[in-house]
C-alpha positions as CSV (number, residue, x, y, z in Angstrom):
1,M,-17.3,3.4,8.3
2,P,-15.6,3.0,5.6
3,P,-15.5,6.0,2.5
4,R,-18.0,5.9,-0.1
5,R,-16.8,4.3,-3.2
6,D,-17.9,6.9,-5.0
7,S,-16.7,9.7,-3.7
8,D,-13.0,9.0,-2.6
9,P,-11.0,7.7,-5.7
10,Y,-8.5,5.7,-3.3
11,Y,-10.9,3.9,-1.4
12,Q,-11.9,2.8,-5.1
13,I,-8.6,2.1,-6.4
14,W,-8.6,-0.3,-2.6
15,D,-11.2,-1.7,-3.3
16,D,-10.4,-2.7,-7.3
17,V,-6.8,-4.0,-6.5
18,V,-7.0,-5.4,-2.8
19,R,-10.5,-5.6,-2.0
20,N,-11.6,-7.9,-4.6
21,D,-7.9,-10.1,-4.6
22,P,-9.0,-13.1,-6.6
23,N,-6.3,-14.0,-4.9
24,V,-7.2,-13.9,-1.2
25,D,-10.0,-15.3,0.1
26,Y,-11.3,-12.5,2.5
27,K,-11.5,-9.4,2.4
28,R,-8.4,-6.7,3.5
29,T,-9.2,-4.5,6.2
30,G,-6.4,-1.4,6.7
31,Y,-7.6,1.1,4.2
32,L,-7.1,3.9,6.1
33,E,-4.1,3.4,8.2
34,H,-2.5,1.9,4.9
35,R,-3.7,5.5,3.8
36,D,-2.0,7.2,6.9
37,L,1.9,5.7,6.2
38,L,2.1,7.0,3.1
39,Q,0.9,10.2,3.6
40,P,4.1,11.3,4.4
41,Y,5.8,9.6,1.3
42,E,3.7,11.4,-1.3
43,W,4.4,14.4,1.1
44,D,8.0,13.5,0.2
45,L,8.1,12.8,-2.9
46,D,6.4,15.5,-4.0
47,L,3.2,14.1,-5.9
48,D,0.9,16.2,-8.5
49,E,-2.6,14.6,-7.7
50,S,-2.4,12.3,-10.8
51,D,0.9,11.1,-9.4
52,K,-0.3,10.6,-5.5
53,R,-3.3,8.1,-7.7
54,Q,-0.7,6.8,-9.3
55,F,1.7,6.2,-6.2
56,W,-1.5,4.8,-3.9
57,A,-2.2,1.7,-6.8
58,D,1.0,0.8,-7.4
59,Y,1.5,0.1,-3.9
60,N,-1.7,-1.6,-3.6
61,L,-0.6,-3.8,-6.3
62,Y,2.8,-4.4,-4.9
63,M,2.7,-4.0,-1.4
64,V,-1.3,-5.2,-0.2
65,S,-2.2,-7.4,-2.8
66,H,-1.5,-10.8,-3.8
67,R,-2.0,-10.4,-7.4
68,T,1.7,-9.7,-8.5
69,P,4.7,-13.1,-7.7
70,Y,6.5,-9.7,-6.5
71,K,8.1,-9.8,-2.9
72,R,7.4,-7.1,-0.5
73,A,10.4,-5.8,0.7
74,E,13.1,-7.3,-2.1
75,D,15.1,-4.7,-4.6
76,D,13.1,-5.9,-7.4
77,N,9.7,-4.6,-6.0
78,P,8.7,-2.4,-9.2
79,F,7.5,-0.4,-6.1
80,W,10.8,0.7,-5.2
81,R,11.9,1.2,-9.2
82,T,9.1,3.5,-9.6
83,W,9.1,5.3,-7.4
84,G,12.9,5.9,-6.2
85,I,12.0,4.1,-2.5
86,D,14.6,2.6,-0.5
87,P,13.2,-0.5,0.3
88,S,16.1,-0.4,4.3
89,Q,13.8,3.1,4.3
90,F,10.6,1.6,4.7
91,D,8.3,2.2,7.3
92,W,7.4,-1.7,7.6
93,H,6.8,-1.5,11.3
94,G,3.9,0.9,9.8
95,W,3.0,-1.5,7.5
96,R,2.8,-4.7,9.9
97,E,0.5,-2.5,11.4
98,A,-1.6,-1.6,8.7
99,M,-1.4,-5.2,6.7
100,G,-2.9,-6.5,10.0
101,Y,-0.1,-8.6,11.0
102,P,1.8,-9.3,14.3
103,H,5.2,-8.1,15.2
104,G,6.2,-11.0,17.2
105,N,10.5,-9.8,17.5
106,R,10.9,-8.1,15.3
107,K,12.2,-5.0,15.0
108,S,10.5,-0.9,14.8
């Protein structure tokens, strides 16, 4: 069961940005998988609570939803620039898992 919307600010962001994305006709799942994926980055970036929420909001906007024209792995995606993360160092295997995508013949 997902966290209660009114008691989890991260779920609130997820619900607002991803689950209510007007550009898709289904409700995306994977909230907990995405939270687990991002926690090591939050630790590495040593973010305070406010920055963690902004990091999560930016990730949902640029990396999960279909609300922007940016390609997820491209260097010009604002998520990478804003947070100083090199896309080549990102856990793409974990991201595909969280998105529910098949891996096919891609390398981890």
